[in-house]
Every structure is written in C-alpha cells, then in structure tokens.
Phi, psi and omega in degrees: 000134179273163179277344184307309181299319180297317178297319178297315181295321179293319178298314177299315179297317174300320180297321181290313185296333186254359182285147175288166178303321181295317182294321178299318181298316182292326179294322178295316179294320178299316180291325178298314179300314180301311177302319181290321177298313183293325177294317177301311179300315181297320178295318179296330181271358180078015180270079188302312182295319177298315179297316179303314181299315182292318179292319179299316179294322178296320178299317178300320179292317177299321179295317179296317176303314182294313183291333181271355178284126176271103186289350179263357187286325182204162190292338181272352183299320178298323177293321177292324176300314179296324178293320177296322176296320177295314179306315181296318179298314180295321178294318175298313177296318178295326180291313182293318183273355182059045189253099182296335181293323179292321177294320177296326179294325176295310180305315182294340175273322184287323184300316176292326176299314178300318182294322178295313178299321180294318177298319181294317178295321178294320180295321178297320179290320181287328187262000000 
C-alpha cells in the first residue's frame, strides 16, 4: 500500500479543519456542483448505482447547508431555506425517477448561488 492516498486524505482533512467558515461554504458548494454534474452524467449513461451515490451525497450537502443556515441572520435566509428544501425534494425525486433533468435543474440553480457566495467571500476579504 502506498502512502499517497493517506497523504491526500490527510491534506483534505487539514484543509477542512483550517478553513474559514466562508471557505467551508464554498467547498460545500463546489462539491455539490461536482456531485450533481457526475450524477447527471451517470444517469445519462445508465449508471444507476453511481448516480445514486452522487445524488445521495449531494442530498447530504444540501441538508448540511440547510441545517447550518441561520434563518434569523438576514432577511433572505428563509427564502434560501425554502430553496434548499426544494432542492432536496428534486434530488430525491430525480433519484427515484432516474431523471437527469431534475438533477440538472438543481445544478443550474446551485451554480449561480455558489458564484454569488464566492463573490461575497472575496468582497469580505478585500473590504
């Protein structure tokens, strides 16, 4: 057994442990987009188990985003919470129906959200 997988895992864990809250949020969004893209592709290729794994992981990320959201922190938070609930419903439905279009609809919504959070984090660092 080589040390490379262990070192990669340790690096990733260290990156998570030392990341700022804004960076953690972006890491979650980036992984969510990746999972959704891979799930779409797997569904289109008929790779049911791979699609299920990616969609399930995406659902876990959406649940984490929802549970960590402070709905009292700002006026848009309740709307974002509702959006997360919709995403979760679509991912569950897309997984059951093996519908890559439902997964794609979630991804198309997540990508601009991720980009907005990235811009907000960059503005906070710059300002």
